[in-house]
VOBA-1610 file (N, C-alpha, C; in pm, whole numbers, padded with zeros to 5 digits, always signed):
BEGIN
Met-00719-00613-01930Met-00688-00698-01854Met-00810-00797-01748Asn-00807-00865-01755Asn-00914-00946-01624Asn-00858-00880-01456Asn-01023-00812-01516Asn-00954-00728-01277Asn-00953-00821-01217Ala-00993-00962-01184Ala-00917-01070-01109Ala-00810-01070-01056Val-00744-01099-01238Val-00576-01078-01201Val-00517-00995-01159Arg-00551-00835-01199Arg-00477-00739-01181Arg-00514-00740-01052Gln-00569-00792-01004Gln-00650-00775-00795Gln-00496-00846-00751Ser-00479-00943-00827Ser-00389-01001-00747Ser-00215-00999-00781Glu-00192-00905-00855Glu-00093-00811-00844Glu+00005-00745-00797Pro+00039-00706-00746Pro+00158-00627-00646Pro+00145-00505-00724Leu+00080-00397-00641Leu+00122-00234-00695Leu+00255-00264-00753Pro+00285-00148-00862Pro+00423-00125-00824Pro+00436+00013-00791Val+00574+00038-00722Val+00628+00095-00636Val+00690+00171-00727Trp+00650+00344-00715Trp+00726+00496-00748Trp+00834+00550-00685Val+00929+00576-00767Val+01030+00650-00696Val+01111+00750-00742Val+01100+00868-00684Val+01212+01032-00697Val+01271+01019-00606Val+01369+01081-00612Val+01489+01131-00518Val+01478+01284-00572Ala+01480+01376-00396Ala+01422+01526-00395Ala+01521+01558-00252Asp+01521+01691-00236Asp+01590+01731-00192Asp+01565+01695-00036Thr+01565+01747+00041Thr+01483+01722+00166Thr+01501+01871+00215Thr+01478+02003+00116Thr+01433+02120+00153Thr+01310+02196+00136Gly+01275+02294+00156Gly+01180+02380+00135Gly+01045+02293+00212Arg+00914+02226+00103Arg+00836+02156+00149Arg+00828+02007+00227Leu+00995+02004+00200Leu+01004+01884+00277Leu+01084+01883+00426Ala+01098+01909+00397Ala+01221+02006+00539Ala+01119+01939+00666Ala+01092+02031+00686Ala+00961+02021+00830Ala+00916+01840+00839Pro+00823+01809+00710Pro+00800+01647+00765Pro+00942+01504+00774Cys+01004+01590+00702Cys+01132+01466+00715Cys+01237+01482+00840Gln+01228+01598+00876Gln+01304+01665+01031Gln+01235+01553+01119Ala+01069+01607+01129Ala+01033+01536+01280Ala+01027+01396+01248Val+01066+01276+01171Val+01085+01203+01211Val+01253+01155+01172Gly+01327+01243+01181Gly+01424+01207+01129Gly+01555+01224+01071Ile+01466+01194+00954Ile+01563+01196+00871Ile+01613+01366+00853Thr+01736+01353+00786Thr+01840+01440+00824Thr+01923+01432+00708Ala+01935+01335+00601Ala+02017+01358+00508Ala+01965+01459+00427His+01988+01511+00302His+02028+01612+00220His+01938+01563+00108Arg+01952+01432+00120Arg+01851+01359-00047Arg+01772+01302+00044Ala+01620+01311+00012Ala+01526+01151+00011Ala+01497+01067-00130Leu+01406+00996-00043Leu+01329+00891-00228Leu+01227+00910-00130Leu+01110+00990-00274Leu+00983+00991-00205Leu+00931+00866-00334Val+00806+00750-00219Val+00811+00712-00275Val+00666+00647-00271Ala+00560+00571-00373Ala+00440+00524-00322Ala+00426+00421-00431Ala+00292+00346-00374Ala+00277+00196-00444Ala+00126+00249-00500Thr+00147+00243-00573Thr-00024+00271-00696Thr-00031+00237-00846Asp-00098+00226-00886Asp-00092+00186-01059Asp-00088+00364-01118Asp-00142+00477-01043Asp-00163+00585-01120Asp+00002+00636-01065Val+00103+00631-01203Val+00230+00717-01202Val+00187+00861-01171Asp+00083+00920-01264Asp+00076+01039-01301Asp+00003+01083-01204Ala-00077+01046-01075Ala-00134+01107-00890Ala+00029+01128-00853Phe+00119+00985-00889Phe+00269+00986-00817Phe+00282+01132-00861Val+00332+01175-00988Val+00401+01311-01053Val+00343+01429-00955Ala+00209+01410-00971Ala+00175+01534-00938Ala+00172+01528-00757Ala+00198+01446-00681Ala+00211+01463-00578Ala+00318+01504-00534Val+00397+01439-00598Val+00564+01477-00564Val+00543+01661-00633Ala+00508+01657-00688Ala+00509+01837-00746Ala+00478+01907-00621Arg+00382+01860-00497Arg+00273+01931-00412Arg+00393+02014-00320Phe+00532+01910-00347Phe+00615+01935-00213Phe+00752+02009-00311Gly+00736+02081-00430Gly+00826+02148-00500Gly+00925+02048-00589Val+00895+01902-00594Val+00983+01814-00687Val+00954+01863-00835Thr+01009+01905-00913Thr+00936+01885-01053Thr+01028+01775-01157Val+00956+01726-01179Val+00989+01602-01275Val+00907+01624-01449Pro+00990+01581-01550Pro+00974+01622-01652Pro+00831+01605-01743Ser+00793+01657-01822Ser+00679+01588-01881Ser+00751+01477-01956Arg+00637+01320-01946Arg+00700+01307-02081Arg+00699+01275-02216Arg+00772+01242-02255Arg+00788+01266-02409Arg+00727+01126-02474Arg+00695+01176-02628Arg+00592+01048-02672Arg+00678+00975-02666Gly+00631+00851-02647Gly+00690+00719-02628Gly+00734+00679-02491Asp+00779+00735-02417Asp+00783+00718-02309Asp+00729+00649-02229Leu+00752+00556-02117Leu+00645+00474-02023Leu+00644+00561-01919Leu+00746+00592-01890Leu+00755+00704-01759Leu+00832+00878-01761Pro+00746+00891-01703Pro+00899+01066-01723Pro+00943+00997-01631Ala+01089+01145-01690Ala+01247+01155-01681Ala+01247+01104-01538Gly+01289+01026-01446Gly+01334+01057-01359Gly+01281+00986-01228Val+01123+00882-01297Val+01109+00838-01207Val+01123+00708-01285Val+01177+00599-01133Val+01176+00496-01154Val+01086+00395-01029Gln+01087+00233-01079Gln+01025+00142-01033Gln+01122+00092-00938Ala+01043+00105-00821Ala+01140+00013-00730Ala+01165-00128-00713Val+01248-00172-00663Val+01242-00350-00702Val+01409-00409-00525Phe+01397-00301-00459Phe+01444-00343-00316Phe+01378-00381-00223Asp+01388-00487-00146Asp+01279-00524-00050Asp+01210-00416-00023Pro+01299-00379+00119Pro+01289-00330+00216Pro+01253-00150+00168Ile+01239-00099+00053Ile+01154-00012+00061Ile+01003-00041-00043Val+01007-00156-00117Val+00863-00220-00188Val+00797-00284-00060Gly+00883-00327+00031Gly+00743-00407+00162Gly+00709-00271+00252Thr+00782-00162+00254Thr+00677-00085+00333Thr+00652-00002+00267Thr+00676+00020+00129Thr+00543+00155+00035Thr+00435+00041+00044Arg+00428-00129-00009Arg+00301-00140-00021Arg+00241-00186+00084Glu+00266-00184+00215Glu+00198-00208+00334Glu+00094-00060+00345Arg+00129+00064+00287Arg+00085+00130+00287Arg+00007+00176+00124Pro-00025+00167+00059Pro-00077+00189-00048Pro-00151+00312-00091Gly-00097+00396-00190Gly-00205+00554-00229Gly-00156+00622-00118Arg-00065+00648-00072Arg+00001+00737-00002Arg+00186+00722-00025Leu+00218+00917-00012Leu+00315+00961-00058Leu+00448+00906+00061Leu+00530+00838+00060Leu+00627+00853+00171Leu+00766+00898+00161Ala+00814+00904+00245Ala+00963+00988+00231Ala+01090+00923+00288Arg+01190+00913+00165Arg+01283+00803+00328Arg+01456+00835+00318Cys+01504+00825+00378Cys+01623+00908+00402Cys+01741+00816+00308Gly+01841+00866+00209Gly+01911+00837+00126Gly+01894+00785+00017Asp+01955+00637-00037Asp+01917+00578-00168Asp+01845+00495-00138Gly+01795+00460-00017Gly+01677+00345+00019Gly+01775+00226+00082Arg+01934+00223+00119Arg+02016+00134+00184Arg+02085+00177+00301Asp+02084+00359+00310Asp+02126+00392+00427Asp+02071+00486+00512Gly+02036+00539+00592Gly+01972+00604+00679Gly+01920+00575+00829Ala+01968+00513+00854Ala+01926+00426+00976Ala+01940+00534+01076Val+01907+00529+01210Val+01882+00614+01294Val+01919+00500+01427Leu+01979+00588+01514Leu+01992+00435+01655Leu+01812+00488+01750Val+01740+00414+01788Val+01633+00429+01874Val+01661+00299+01960Asp+01615+00360+02070Asp+01654+00259+02178Asp+01731+00134+02111Gly+01883+00115+02086Gly+01918+00047+02076Gly+01922-00079+01953Asp+01838+00021+01872Asp+01784-00115+01763Asp+01830+00057+01663Leu+01896-00005+01544Leu+01886+00041+01407Leu+01756+00054+01302Val+01666+00210+01312Val+01579+00177+01245Val+01554+00300+01110Val+01507+00266+01006Val+01518+00364+00845Val+01361+00459+00931Pro+01365+00570+00961Pro+01272+00605+00937Pro+01219+00699+00818Trp+01081+00709+00816Trp+00986+00707+00696Trp+00913+00839+00729Ala+00882+00899+00655Ala+00720+00988+00691Ala+00646+00992+00563Asp+00538+01009+00652Asp+00366+00956+00610Asp+00343+01053+00529Leu+00401+01126+00412Leu+00363+01293+00355Leu+00240+01339+00294Gly+00121+01190+00341Gly-00028+01188+00254Gly-00069+01132+00187Asp-00249+01113+00137Asp-00261+01017+00021Asp-00279+01092-00074Leu-00226+00984-00158Leu-00180+01056-00259Leu-00287+01157-00373Thr-00394+01060-00349Thr-00494+01096-00413Thr-00497+01316-00416Ala-00546+01292-00291Ala-00537+01388-00222Ala-00429+01527-00264Leu-00342+01497-00218Leu-00199+01552-00233Leu-00225+01584-00423Ala-00242+01527-00474Ala-00221+01564-00665Ala-00323+01642-00644Ala-00418+01644-00632Ala-00530+01725-00639Ala-00506+01814-00627Glu-00449+01838-00495Glu-00427+01998-00393Glu-00305+02058-00534Ala-00228+01963-00616Ala-00135+02013-00691Ala-00173+02100-00836Ala-00279+02018-00858Ala-00307+02037-00966Ala-00403+02175-00911Arg-00540+02182-00792Arg-00570+02314-00756Arg-00481+02443-00774Thr-00364+02437-00767Thr-00226+02525-00695Thr-00214+02555-00835Ala-00206+02446-00905Ala-00101+02474-01055Ala-00245+02610-01156Ala-00368+02532-01133Ala-00467+02583-01174Ala-00460+02757-01150
//
């Protein structure tokens, strides 16, 4: 594919659902995510780095079977508040509460959906690979 064309296309946003326990508990609670489940999201061309990064937080994603485009449990986001916010921070692993539509908290009289920035996707994926080795 022509690089000029590819650069103009928006990054895909990948999503998995995770329990907010273990390694996810502290960063989620720090920003006000109190739901039992969160969406882990990232805007990236590298779905494998995304899967490796979520593994760093104890989220297991089954391996792809032959012919599968995506690992089981990984979906591409299309809901604008998720896609828009995530694309503003490409290459970062982010968490937000609920199903992407709920989870707003009241801050100074305004409803705000808290997001946790869990770190650089590439660094998290590399760390997960080192830990697994």
